[in-house]
mmCIF file of the N, C-alpha and C atoms, coordinates in Angstrom:
data_MODEL
# 
_entry.id   MODEL 
# 
loop_
_atom_site.group_PDB 
_atom_site.id 
_atom_site.type_symbol 
_atom_site.label_atom_id 
_atom_site.label_alt_id 
_atom_site.label_comp_id 
_atom_site.label_asym_id 
_atom_site.label_entity_id 
_atom_site.label_seq_id 
_atom_site.pdbx_PDB_ins_code 
_atom_site.Cartn_x 
_atom_site.Cartn_y 
_atom_site.Cartn_z 
_atom_site.occupancy 
_atom_site.B_iso_or_equiv 
_atom_site.pdbx_formal_charge 
_atom_site.auth_seq_id 
_atom_site.auth_comp_id 
_atom_site.auth_asym_id 
_atom_site.auth_atom_id 
_atom_site.pdbx_PDB_model_num 
ATOM 1   N N  . MET A 1 1  ? 18.294 -0.711  36.448 1.00 0.00 ? 1  MET A N  1 
ATOM 2   C CA . MET A 1 1  ? 18.627 -0.730  35.037 1.00 0.00 ? 1  MET A CA 1 
ATOM 3   C C  . MET A 1 1  ? 18.225 -2.086  34.452 1.00 0.00 ? 1  MET A C  1 
ATOM 4   N N  . THR A 1 2  ? 17.529 -2.062  33.335 1.00 0.00 ? 2  THR A N  1 
ATOM 5   C CA . THR A 1 2  ? 17.102 -3.282  32.661 1.00 0.00 ? 2  THR A CA 1 
ATOM 6   C C  . THR A 1 2  ? 18.027 -3.555  31.488 1.00 0.00 ? 2  THR A C  1 
ATOM 7   N N  . LEU A 1 3  ? 18.532 -4.785  31.418 1.00 0.00 ? 3  LEU A N  1 
ATOM 8   C CA . LEU A 1 3  ? 19.382 -5.171  30.301 1.00 0.00 ? 3  LEU A CA 1 
ATOM 9   C C  . LEU A 1 3  ? 18.511 -5.747  29.193 1.00 0.00 ? 3  LEU A C  1 
ATOM 10  N N  . ASN A 1 4  ? 18.759 -5.318  27.984 1.00 0.00 ? 4  ASN A N  1 
ATOM 11  C CA . ASN A 1 4  ? 18.017 -5.822  26.826 1.00 0.00 ? 4  ASN A CA 1 
ATOM 12  C C  . ASN A 1 4  ? 18.722 -7.032  26.250 1.00 0.00 ? 4  ASN A C  1 
ATOM 13  N N  . SER A 1 5  ? 17.945 -7.935  25.689 1.00 0.00 ? 5  SER A N  1 
ATOM 14  C CA . SER A 1 5  ? 18.527 -9.084  24.999 1.00 0.00 ? 5  SER A CA 1 
ATOM 15  C C  . SER A 1 5  ? 19.091 -8.596  23.660 1.00 0.00 ? 5  SER A C  1 
ATOM 16  N N  . PRO A 1 6  ? 20.039 -9.336  23.098 1.00 0.00 ? 6  PRO A N  1 
ATOM 17  C CA . PRO A 1 6  ? 20.576 -8.955  21.777 1.00 0.00 ? 6  PRO A CA 1 
ATOM 18  C C  . PRO A 1 6  ? 19.479 -8.866  20.712 1.00 0.00 ? 6  PRO A C  1 
ATOM 19  N N  . ASN A 1 7  ? 18.476 -9.756  20.781 1.00 0.00 ? 7  ASN A N  1 
ATOM 20  C CA . ASN A 1 7  ? 17.388 -9.708  19.799 1.00 0.00 ? 7  ASN A CA 1 
ATOM 21  C C  . ASN A 1 7  ? 16.580 -8.427  19.938 1.00 0.00 ? 7  ASN A C  1 
ATOM 22  N N  . LYS A 1 8  ? 16.282 -8.034  21.165 1.00 0.00 ? 8  LYS A N  1 
ATOM 23  C CA . LYS A 1 8  ? 15.512 -6.809  21.384 1.00 0.00 ? 8  LYS A CA 1 
ATOM 24  C C  . LYS A 1 8  ? 16.297 -5.588  20.911 1.00 0.00 ? 8  LYS A C  1 
ATOM 25  N N  . GLU A 1 9  ? 17.595 -5.578  21.143 1.00 0.00 ? 9  GLU A N  1 
ATOM 26  C CA . GLU A 1 9  ? 18.429 -4.459  20.682 1.00 0.00 ? 9  GLU A CA 1 
ATOM 27  C C  . GLU A 1 9  ? 18.429 -4.372  19.162 1.00 0.00 ? 9  GLU A C  1 
ATOM 28  N N  . THR A 1 10 ? 18.449 -5.520  18.496 1.00 0.00 ? 10 THR A N  1 
ATOM 29  C CA . THR A 1 10 ? 18.410 -5.535  17.027 1.00 0.00 ? 10 THR A CA 1 
ATOM 30  C C  . THR A 1 10 ? 17.091 -4.967  16.520 1.00 0.00 ? 10 THR A C  1 
ATOM 31  N N  . VAL A 1 11 ? 15.988 -5.372  17.136 1.00 0.00 ? 11 VAL A N  1 
ATOM 32  C CA . VAL A 1 11 ? 14.671 -4.869  16.732 1.00 0.00 ? 11 VAL A CA 1 
ATOM 33  C C  . VAL A 1 11 ? 14.594 -3.363  16.966 1.00 0.00 ? 11 VAL A C  1 
ATOM 34  N N  . GLU A 1 12 ? 15.115 -2.887  18.079 1.00 0.00 ? 12 GLU A N  1 
ATOM 35  C CA . GLU A 1 12 ? 15.098 -1.444  18.355 1.00 0.00 ? 12 GLU A CA 1 
ATOM 36  C C  . GLU A 1 12 ? 15.924 -0.667  17.340 1.00 0.00 ? 12 GLU A C  1 
ATOM 37  N N  . ARG A 1 13 ? 17.106 -1.211  16.945 1.00 0.00 ? 13 ARG A N  1 
ATOM 38  C CA . ARG A 1 13 ? 17.923 -0.563  15.906 1.00 0.00 ? 13 ARG A CA 1 
ATOM 39  C C  . ARG A 1 13 ? 17.189 -0.552  14.571 1.00 0.00 ? 13 ARG A C  1 
ATOM 40  N N  . TYR A 1 14 ? 16.519 -1.666  14.249 1.00 0.00 ? 14 TYR A N  1 
ATOM 41  C CA . TYR A 1 14 ? 15.759 -1.795  13.010 1.00 0.00 ? 14 TYR A CA 1 
ATOM 42  C C  . TYR A 1 14 ? 14.645 -0.742  12.956 1.00 0.00 ? 14 TYR A C  1 
ATOM 43  N N  . LEU A 1 15 ? 13.868 -0.633  14.022 1.00 0.00 ? 15 LEU A N  1 
ATOM 44  C CA . LEU A 1 15 ? 12.771 0.340   14.053 1.00 0.00 ? 15 LEU A CA 1 
ATOM 45  C C  . LEU A 1 15 ? 13.292 1.775   14.040 1.00 0.00 ? 15 LEU A C  1 
ATOM 46  N N  . ASP A 1 16 ? 14.406 2.013   14.705 1.00 0.00 ? 16 ASP A N  1 
ATOM 47  C CA . ASP A 1 16 ? 15.012 3.343   14.670 1.00 0.00 ? 16 ASP A CA 1 
ATOM 48  C C  . ASP A 1 16 ? 15.431 3.701   13.245 1.00 0.00 ? 16 ASP A C  1 
ATOM 49  N N  . GLY A 1 17 ? 15.935 2.727   12.511 1.00 0.00 ? 17 GLY A N  1 
ATOM 50  C CA . GLY A 1 17 ? 16.293 2.954   11.109 1.00 0.00 ? 17 GLY A CA 1 
ATOM 51  C C  . GLY A 1 17 ? 15.094 3.363   10.282 1.00 0.00 ? 17 GLY A C  1 
ATOM 52  N N  . PHE A 1 18 ? 13.932 2.751   10.527 1.00 0.00 ? 18 PHE A N  1 
ATOM 53  C CA . PHE A 1 18 ? 12.709 3.137   9.823  1.00 0.00 ? 18 PHE A CA 1 
ATOM 54  C C  . PHE A 1 18 ? 12.292 4.551   10.196 1.00 0.00 ? 18 PHE A C  1 
ATOM 55  N N  . ARG A 1 19 ? 12.355 4.872   11.465 1.00 0.00 ? 19 ARG A N  1 
ATOM 56  C CA . ARG A 1 19 ? 11.965 6.228   11.900 1.00 0.00 ? 19 ARG A CA 1 
ATOM 57  C C  . ARG A 1 19 ? 12.833 7.292   11.251 1.00 0.00 ? 19 ARG A C  1 
ATOM 58  N N  . ARG A 1 20 ? 14.101 6.971   11.042 1.00 0.00 ? 20 ARG A N  1 
ATOM 59  C CA . ARG A 1 20 ? 15.037 7.951   10.474 1.00 0.00 ? 20 ARG A CA 1 
ATOM 60  C C  . ARG A 1 20 ? 15.246 7.746   8.973  1.00 0.00 ? 20 ARG A C  1 
ATOM 61  N N  . THR A 1 21 ? 14.515 6.825   8.359  1.00 0.00 ? 21 THR A N  1 
ATOM 62  C CA . THR A 1 21 ? 14.690 6.443   6.946  1.00 0.00 ? 21 THR A CA 1 
ATOM 63  C C  . THR A 1 21 ? 16.154 6.175   6.615  1.00 0.00 ? 21 THR A C  1 
ATOM 64  N N  . ASP A 1 22 ? 16.798 5.422   7.468  1.00 0.00 ? 22 ASP A N  1 
ATOM 65  C CA . ASP A 1 22 ? 18.210 5.077   7.308  1.00 0.00 ? 22 ASP A CA 1 
ATOM 66  C C  . ASP A 1 22 ? 18.298 3.653   6.748  1.00 0.00 ? 22 ASP A C  1 
ATOM 67  N N  . HIS A 1 23 ? 18.350 3.572   5.410  1.00 0.00 ? 23 HIS A N  1 
ATOM 68  C CA . HIS A 1 23 ? 18.339 2.265   4.752  1.00 0.00 ? 23 HIS A CA 1 
ATOM 69  C C  . HIS A 1 23 ? 19.535 1.408   5.154  1.00 0.00 ? 23 HIS A C  1 
ATOM 70  N N  . ALA A 1 24 ? 20.698 2.010   5.306  1.00 0.00 ? 24 ALA A N  1 
ATOM 71  C CA . ALA A 1 24 ? 21.890 1.254   5.692  1.00 0.00 ? 24 ALA A CA 1 
ATOM 72  C C  . ALA A 1 24 ? 21.713 0.635   7.079  1.00 0.00 ? 24 ALA A C  1 
ATOM 73  N N  . GLN A 1 25 ? 21.122 1.382   7.989  1.00 0.00 ? 25 GLN A N  1 
ATOM 74  C CA . GLN A 1 25 ? 20.889 0.863   9.338  1.00 0.00 ? 25 GLN A CA 1 
ATOM 75  C C  . GLN A 1 25 ? 19.874 -0.283  9.308  1.00 0.00 ? 25 GLN A C  1 
ATOM 76  N N  . ILE A 1 26 ? 18.813 -0.125  8.527  1.00 0.00 ? 26 ILE A N  1 
ATOM 77  C CA . ILE A 1 26 ? 17.801 -1.178  8.402  1.00 0.00 ? 26 ILE A CA 1 
ATOM 78  C C  . ILE A 1 26 ? 18.442 -2.442  7.846  1.00 0.00 ? 26 ILE A C  1 
ATOM 79  N N  . LEU A 1 27 ? 19.157 -2.320  6.739  1.00 0.00 ? 27 LEU A N  1 
ATOM 80  C CA . LEU A 1 27 ? 19.769 -3.485  6.104  1.00 0.00 ? 27 LEU A CA 1 
ATOM 81  C C  . LEU A 1 27 ? 20.849 -4.103  6.982  1.00 0.00 ? 27 LEU A C  1 
ATOM 82  N N  . GLY A 1 28 ? 21.488 -3.298  7.813  1.00 0.00 ? 28 GLY A N  1 
ATOM 83  C CA . GLY A 1 28 ? 22.501 -3.810  8.732  1.00 0.00 ? 28 GLY A CA 1 
ATOM 84  C C  . GLY A 1 28 ? 21.929 -4.718  9.808  1.00 0.00 ? 28 GLY A C  1 
ATOM 85  N N  . CYS A 1 29 ? 20.631 -4.683  9.995  1.00 0.00 ? 29 CYS A N  1 
ATOM 86  C CA . CYS A 1 29 ? 19.971 -5.527  10.992 1.00 0.00 ? 29 CYS A CA 1 
ATOM 87  C C  . CYS A 1 29 ? 19.488 -6.843  10.403 1.00 0.00 ? 29 CYS A C  1 
ATOM 88  N N  . LEU A 1 30 ? 19.600 -7.000  9.091  1.00 0.00 ? 30 LEU A N  1 
ATOM 89  C CA . LEU A 1 30 ? 19.079 -8.184  8.414  1.00 0.00 ? 30 LEU A CA 1 
ATOM 90  C C  . LEU A 1 30 ? 20.221 -9.095  7.964  1.00 0.00 ? 30 LEU A C  1 
ATOM 91  N N  . THR A 1 31 ? 19.934 -10.382 7.864  1.00 0.00 ? 31 THR A N  1 
ATOM 92  C CA . THR A 1 31 ? 20.920 -11.318 7.343  1.00 0.00 ? 31 THR A CA 1 
ATOM 93  C C  . THR A 1 31 ? 20.889 -11.287 5.818  1.00 0.00 ? 31 THR A C  1 
ATOM 94  N N  . ASP A 1 32 ? 21.906 -11.853 5.209  1.00 0.00 ? 32 ASP A N  1 
ATOM 95  C CA . ASP A 1 32 ? 22.016 -11.847 3.743  1.00 0.00 ? 32 ASP A CA 1 
ATOM 96  C C  . ASP A 1 32 ? 20.943 -12.687 3.059  1.00 0.00 ? 32 ASP A C  1 
ATOM 97  N N  . ASP A 1 33 ? 20.343 -13.638 3.772  1.00 0.00 ? 33 ASP A N  1 
ATOM 98  C CA . ASP A 1 33 ? 19.369 -14.520 3.144  1.00 0.00 ? 33 ASP A CA 1 
ATOM 99  C C  . ASP A 1 33 ? 17.919 -14.078 3.359  1.00 0.00 ? 33 ASP A C  1 
ATOM 100 N N  . ILE A 1 34 ? 17.714 -12.854 3.809  1.00 0.00 ? 34 ILE A N  1 
ATOM 101 C CA . ILE A 1 34 ? 16.355 -12.343 4.060  1.00 0.00 ? 34 ILE A CA 1 
ATOM 102 C C  . ILE A 1 34 ? 15.646 -12.076 2.727  1.00 0.00 ? 34 ILE A C  1 
ATOM 103 N N  . LYS A 1 35 ? 14.367 -12.357 2.688  1.00 0.00 ? 35 LYS A N  1 
ATOM 104 C CA . LYS A 1 35 ? 13.547 -12.013 1.521  1.00 0.00 ? 35 LYS A CA 1 
ATOM 105 C C  . LYS A 1 35 ? 12.520 -10.999 2.003  1.00 0.00 ? 35 LYS A C  1 
ATOM 106 N N  . TRP A 1 36 ? 12.619 -9.781  1.512  1.00 0.00 ? 36 TRP A N  1 
ATOM 107 C CA . TRP A 1 36 ? 11.781 -8.686  1.956  1.00 0.00 ? 36 TRP A CA 1 
ATOM 108 C C  . TRP A 1 36 ? 10.614 -8.544  0.986  1.00 0.00 ? 36 TRP A C  1 
ATOM 109 N N  . THR A 1 37 ? 9.398  -8.763  1.471  1.00 0.00 ? 37 THR A N  1 
ATOM 110 C CA . THR A 1 37 ? 8.199  -8.641  0.650  1.00 0.00 ? 37 THR A CA 1 
ATOM 111 C C  . THR A 1 37 ? 7.344  -7.508  1.190  1.00 0.00 ? 37 THR A C  1 
ATOM 112 N N  . VAL A 1 38 ? 6.997  -6.573  0.309  1.00 0.00 ? 38 VAL A N  1 
ATOM 113 C CA . VAL A 1 38 ? 6.124  -5.472  0.693  1.00 0.00 ? 38 VAL A CA 1 
ATOM 114 C C  . VAL A 1 38 ? 4.801  -5.712  -0.042 1.00 0.00 ? 38 VAL A C  1 
ATOM 115 N N  . PHE A 1 39 ? 3.797  -6.114  0.697  1.00 0.00 ? 39 PHE A N  1 
ATOM 116 C CA . PHE A 1 39 ? 2.502  -6.427  0.100  1.00 0.00 ? 39 PHE A CA 1 
ATOM 117 C C  . PHE A 1 39 ? 1.826  -5.154  -0.413 1.00 0.00 ? 39 PHE A C  1 
ATOM 118 N N  . GLY A 1 40 ? 1.280  -5.249  -1.600 1.00 0.00 ? 40 GLY A N  1 
ATOM 119 C CA . GLY A 1 40 ? 0.593  -4.116  -2.204 1.00 0.00 ? 40 GLY A CA 1 
ATOM 120 C C  . GLY A 1 40 ? 1.509  -3.198  -2.978 1.00 0.00 ? 40 GLY A C  1 
ATOM 121 N N  . ALA A 1 41 ? 2.818  -3.432  -2.919 1.00 0.00 ? 41 ALA A N  1 
ATOM 122 C CA . ALA A 1 41 ? 3.772  -2.589  -3.645 1.00 0.00 ? 41 ALA A CA 1 
ATOM 123 C C  . ALA A 1 41 ? 4.033  -3.204  -5.029 1.00 0.00 ? 41 ALA A C  1 
ATOM 124 N N  . PHE A 1 42 ? 4.393  -2.366  -5.952 1.00 0.00 ? 42 PHE A N  1 
ATOM 125 C CA . PHE A 1 42 ? 4.701  -2.847  -7.309 1.00 0.00 ? 42 PHE A CA 1 
ATOM 126 C C  . PHE A 1 42 ? 6.186  -2.887  -7.521 1.00 0.00 ? 42 PHE A C  1 
# 
């Protein structure tokens, strides 16, 4: 059995949120001071 680091678990939860379009799960993985930039979006 391989143990994951807390950072890897956070990234896996974040990507799972994208796969399921779960905005609450995605935002739950980010800190309050994050600045989210989507290039090419209006």
